[in-house]
Kinemage of the C-alpha trace (Angstrom):
@kinemage 1
@onewidth
@group {chain A} dominant
@subgroup {mainchain}
@vectorlist {calphas} color= white
{ca unk a 1} P 41.988 -36.670 168.030
{ca unk a 2} L 44.627 -37.258 165.380
{ca unk a 3} L 44.276 -36.539 161.700
{ca unk a 4} L 44.725 -40.251 161.004
{ca unk a 5} L 41.931 -41.240 163.430
{ca unk a 6} L 39.359 -38.804 162.014
{ca unk a 7} L 40.112 -39.789 158.438
{ca unk a 8} L 40.133 -43.495 159.313
{ca unk a 9} L 36.702 -43.264 160.940
{ca unk a 10} L 35.326 -41.336 157.976
{ca unk a 11} L 36.722 -43.986 155.613
{ca unk a 12} L 35.110 -46.697 157.743
{ca unk a 13} L 31.769 -44.865 157.622
{ca unk a 14} L 31.975 -44.625 153.829
{ca unk a 15} L 32.756 -48.325 153.633
{ca unk a 16} L 30.214 -49.631 156.156
{ca unk a 17} L 27.363 -47.121 155.770
{ca unk a 18} L 27.517 -45.283 152.451
{ca unk a 19} L 28.692 -48.316 150.456
{ca unk a 20} L 27.806 -51.164 152.818
{ca unk a 21} L 24.172 -50.094 153.163
{ca unk a 22} L 24.081 -48.975 149.509
{ca unk a 23} L 23.073 -45.436 150.489
{ca unk a 24} L 24.837 -44.191 147.363
{ca unk a 25} L 24.896 -46.689 144.467
{ca unk a 26} L 27.683 -44.684 142.823
{ca unk a 27} L 30.129 -44.478 145.746
{ca unk a 28} L 31.823 -47.870 145.422
{ca unk a 29} L 33.687 -47.323 142.147
{ca unk a 30} L 35.571 -44.126 143.145
{ca unk a 31} L 36.408 -45.632 146.545
{ca unk a 32} L 37.762 -48.878 145.079
{ca unk a 33} L 39.762 -46.978 142.469
{ca unk a 34} L 41.303 -44.688 145.102
{ca unk a 35} L 39.751 -41.562 143.589
{ca unk a 36} L 38.227 -40.207 146.814
{ca unk a 37} L 40.304 -37.501 148.472
{ca unk a 38} L 39.942 -37.428 152.285
{ca unk a 39} L 41.058 -34.141 153.837
{ca unk a 40} L 41.065 -33.083 157.494
{ca unk a 41} L 40.561 -29.374 158.160
{ca unk a 42} L 41.870 -28.568 161.635
{ca unk a 43} L 40.217 -25.135 161.767
{ca unk a 44} L 38.344 -24.192 164.925
{ca unk a 45} L 36.573 -21.164 163.404
{ca unk a 46} L 34.329 -20.891 160.328
{ca unk a 47} L 36.820 -18.544 158.650
{ca unk a 48} L 39.475 -21.234 158.771
{ca unk a 49} L 37.077 -23.816 157.380
{ca unk a 50} L 36.173 -21.453 154.558
{ca unk a 51} L 39.867 -21.117 153.658
{ca unk a 52} L 40.186 -24.925 153.595
{ca unk a 53} L 37.081 -25.164 151.441
{ca unk a 54} L 38.403 -22.657 148.909
{ca unk a 55} L 41.679 -24.581 148.648
{ca unk a 56} L 39.883 -27.889 148.111
{ca unk a 57} L 37.391 -26.478 145.603
{ca unk a 58} L 40.236 -25.063 143.527
{ca unk a 59} L 42.257 -28.271 143.805
{ca unk a 60} L 39.336 -30.441 142.693
{ca unk a 61} L 38.528 -28.099 139.814
{ca unk a 62} L 42.137 -28.217 138.609
{ca unk a 63} L 42.698 -31.963 139.065
{ca unk a 64} L 41.767 -34.469 136.362
{ca unk a 65} L 38.879 -36.736 137.326
{ca unk a 66} L 41.167 -39.681 136.615
{ca unk a 67} L 43.223 -38.748 139.683
{ca unk a 68} L 40.595 -37.217 142.016
{ca unk a 69} L 36.893 -37.871 141.501
{ca unk a 70} L 35.522 -36.342 144.693
{ca unk a 71} L 36.638 -34.840 148.022
{ca unk a 72} L 35.442 -35.327 151.592
{ca unk a 73} L 36.455 -32.316 153.688
{ca unk a 74} L 36.206 -33.405 157.337
{ca unk a 75} L 36.174 -30.646 159.978
{ca unk a 76} L 35.748 -32.063 163.512
{ca unk a 77} L 36.471 -28.879 165.479
{ca unk a 78} L 34.218 -26.347 163.801
{ca unk a 79} L 30.436 -26.117 163.203
{ca unk a 80} L 29.784 -29.055 165.501
{ca unk a 81} L 26.295 -27.647 166.180
{ca unk a 82} L 24.018 -28.629 163.306
{ca unk a 83} L 22.158 -25.300 163.225
{ca unk a 84} L 25.453 -23.430 162.810
{ca unk a 85} L 26.579 -25.920 160.187
{ca unk a 86} L 23.312 -25.568 158.300
{ca unk a 87} L 23.658 -21.772 158.293
{ca unk a 88} L 27.198 -22.103 156.915
{ca unk a 89} L 25.938 -23.995 153.873
{ca unk a 90} L 24.672 -20.710 152.432
{ca unk a 91} L 28.246 -19.390 152.568
{ca unk a 92} L 29.417 -22.593 150.894
{ca unk a 93} L 27.031 -22.094 147.969
{ca unk a 94} L 28.029 -18.439 147.627
{ca unk a 95} L 31.717 -19.404 147.627
{ca unk a 96} L 31.209 -21.912 144.825
{ca unk a 97} L 29.531 -19.130 142.833
{ca unk a 98} L 32.256 -16.571 143.603
{ca unk a 99} L 34.971 -18.975 142.453
{ca unk a 100} L 33.173 -19.449 139.143
{ca unk a 101} L 32.598 -23.134 139.872
{ca unk a 102} L 28.790 -23.189 139.770
{ca unk a 103} L 27.819 -25.884 137.289
{ca unk a 104} L 31.186 -27.583 137.767
{ca unk a 105} L 31.235 -28.503 141.463
{ca unk a 106} L 28.495 -28.896 144.040
{ca unk a 107} L 28.790 -29.485 147.778
{ca unk a 108} L 26.731 -32.038 149.699
{ca unk a 109} L 26.395 -31.934 153.476
{ca unk a 110} L 26.888 -34.520 156.237
{ca unk a 111} L 26.872 -34.024 159.995
{ca unk a 112} L 26.623 -36.192 163.144
{ca unk a 113} L 23.432 -34.329 164.123
{ca unk a 114} L 21.926 -34.094 160.640
{ca unk a 115} L 18.160 -33.573 160.616
{ca unk a 116} L 15.751 -33.390 157.707
{ca unk a 117} L 13.286 -30.546 158.044
{ca unk a 118} L 9.778 -31.716 158.863
{ca unk a 119} L 10.836 -35.087 160.282
{ca unk a 120} L 10.675 -35.996 163.989
{ca unk a 121} L 13.979 -35.501 165.775
{ca unk a 122} L 14.153 -39.210 166.656
{ca unk a 123} L 13.485 -40.446 163.101
{ca unk a 124} L 16.222 -42.999 162.221
{ca unk a 125} L 16.010 -41.729 158.635
{ca unk a 126} L 18.203 -38.763 159.593
{ca unk a 127} L 21.144 -41.178 159.752
{ca unk a 128} L 21.347 -41.292 155.942
{ca unk a 129} L 23.273 -38.008 156.192
{ca unk a 130} L 24.947 -38.554 159.562
{ca unk a 131} L 28.711 -38.805 159.277
{ca unk a 132} L 31.156 -39.351 162.174
{ca unk a 133} L 32.229 -35.688 161.969
{ca unk a 134} L 30.920 -32.591 160.173
{ca unk a 135} L 31.851 -33.128 156.535
{ca unk a 136} L 31.509 -31.225 153.274
{ca unk a 137} L 31.396 -33.470 150.217
{ca unk a 138} L 32.715 -31.842 147.049
{ca unk a 139} L 31.272 -33.424 143.904
{ca unk a 140} L 31.919 -32.856 140.232
{ca unk a 141} L 28.689 -31.869 138.493
{ca unk a 142} L 29.665 -34.056 135.520
{ca unk a 143} L 29.828 -37.073 137.831
{ca unk a 144} L 26.437 -36.242 139.314
{ca unk a 145} L 24.943 -35.919 135.825
{ca unk a 146} L 26.344 -39.312 134.796
{ca unk a 147} L 24.908 -40.858 137.955
{ca unk a 148} L 21.476 -39.345 137.301
{ca unk a 149} L 21.567 -40.583 133.715
{ca unk a 150} L 22.330 -44.094 134.962
{ca unk a 151} L 19.652 -43.915 137.677
{ca unk a 152} L 17.206 -41.169 136.708
{ca unk a 153} L 14.816 -41.756 139.633
{ca unk a 154} L 17.035 -40.137 142.277
{ca unk a 155} L 14.020 -39.678 144.556
{ca unk a 156} L 13.739 -43.463 144.762
{ca unk a 157} L 17.288 -43.672 146.147
{ca unk a 158} L 16.460 -41.135 148.851
{ca unk a 159} L 13.262 -42.932 149.815
{ca unk a 160} L 15.003 -46.328 149.846
{ca unk a 161} L 17.744 -44.915 152.081
{ca unk a 162} L 15.224 -43.593 154.583
{ca unk a 163} L 13.557 -47.002 154.713
{ca unk a 164} L 16.933 -48.724 155.117
{ca unk a 165} L 17.727 -46.595 158.136
{ca unk a 166} L 14.306 -47.061 159.654
{ca unk a 167} L 14.681 -50.832 159.338
{ca unk a 168} L 18.156 -50.616 160.878
{ca unk a 169} L 16.765 -48.580 163.766
{ca unk a 170} L 18.580 -46.657 166.472
{ca unk a 171} L 20.236 -49.754 167.942
{ca unk a 172} L 21.443 -50.972 164.573
{ca unk a 173} L 22.830 -47.542 163.717
{ca unk a 174} L 24.615 -47.339 167.072
{ca unk a 175} L 26.155 -50.771 166.442
{ca unk a 176} L 27.344 -49.702 162.991
{ca unk a 177} L 28.917 -46.569 164.462
{ca unk a 178} L 30.775 -48.711 167.018
{ca unk a 179} L 32.119 -50.876 164.215
{ca unk a 180} L 33.318 -47.772 162.370
{ca unk a 181} L 35.169 -46.600 165.482
{ca unk a 182} L 36.701 -50.056 165.922
{ca unk a 183} L 37.754 -50.137 162.259
{ca unk a 184} L 39.318 -46.692 162.650
{ca unk a 185} L 41.208 -47.684 165.812
{ca unk a 186} L 42.573 -50.802 164.112
{ca unk a 187} L 43.591 -48.875 160.983
{ca unk a 188} L 45.259 -46.145 163.034
{ca unk a 189} L 47.159 -48.694 165.126
{ca unk a 190} L 48.308 -50.535 162.002
{ca unk a 191} L 49.468 -47.294 160.415
{ca unk a 192} L 51.344 -46.346 163.574
{ca unk a 193} L 53.009 -49.775 163.610
{ca unk a 194} L 54.118 -49.381 160.002
{ca unk a 195} L 55.613 -45.995 160.761
{ca unk a 196} L 57.558 -47.411 163.719
{ca unk a 197} L 58.846 -50.271 161.586
{ca unk a 198} L 60.157 -47.794 159.011
{ca unk a 199} L 62.097 -45.840 161.638
């Protein structure tokens, strides 16, 4: 897998699922404005991912929101098992604290095998947090607070998302994933063609 392919598929997922299905009402504006930073971490061990995470947390904290609103840290080769990934989230929270960024940045979690505790393993609702690859989403707390102020009933968004995925069903979700892969392949091929033309 190339860096371009993994990022392209993640972009397609954001466009078709997160924005297209309105899973996050606040995702469209940063995406359209080019304020979402997509980063591929090529680490194969948790220690390497942690180093990538520290770099990206510090970069986001230092960057003005007008240039980078949020970061998606995609890590296809590490923590591919959801249980391991879930355990790592405790380290993520501790790292945010240690860097003095608690209250400034929070990290949301997405994974191809994401499961909500207490729900059946085959519940389509899990797909609300299922990304093409394991992904850590770095968010500015100020942005989250503005979003909550604009839509104070955050629980309603979560519940609506679960219902959206249940209506879509397993077949619909599989079809959407295929479209994301096709979008990524087309984008990667186009990018490769542009590079060849420049040579």
